[in-house]
Steps between C-alpha positions, in 0.01 A plus 500: 500500500131466583177693462396582858133495592516347849543660843844349568633605162374855521636528861838382376496752214412787735744409773798454266432817302580864610515692175195544282502680161143607432446520126215739431496670843261801486564829674128519593422394863166344390650257251554134612872506409559802726310342785682165473843663465438733794391206718815292406717813560340546842577134578877522441540422137697720263272612220645600158240676274525411137314772311658702211271797549605595858824588679382395848205311656454437877827683557686243295684566177325376192669305223375478137553126483643209688839515323552850638477393865840484667548199728298183558127461486320211677141532378382661181132588587298566182213753491467476124252339260548126432623556153784722632641222719732307252737788443499572873578138561804515257618819681461327848708203385767736361495694824557190699181536701388211720121528455261621232171599678185572304225684692142404540321445167839463314589158361730455205621142426762618249644755753501222767680258266765759421558569868507132597745413217714793621515358852242722672220405727157618379184617680193575287161663588601591854539839673833536685339724767211258561718197504752660738224590737344159467800276536738715711242583761291808580195450288344265756500779757248683286269196522570373153510116453847461340469122463826465697458304815811487721600538862844609389603835367649494147876481491 
């Protein structure tokens, strides 16, 4: 399983995934985790908040950890410090997730290694909301140069 850092790989991850467990999702609307999760929820993804201090965020039931989530998870989206990633990677592997996604500013080689050895794809130092808008279309309508040149709509 690879570390994705290219447009085609990120598009593949986002099109094949529908369920995102957001580790460290905040209840505060002004926090980046809330904004990103709300955007993905509004774009048809199922969001599962992972935060032991809350019962519900964005109208979705919170779970204290990945192991407590019933059912499958496609992406484990990490809004935690870099040093917190290795145990999250172990939990993502145990959960059977498909992707370990570390948000902007988060890189942890040990966590990536754990995830890769466990069969997960890895994305580091990327925001799921920004990448969705950039590679799945929509961001260019706001006049932003996405770096994606194509006459075809993404599949």
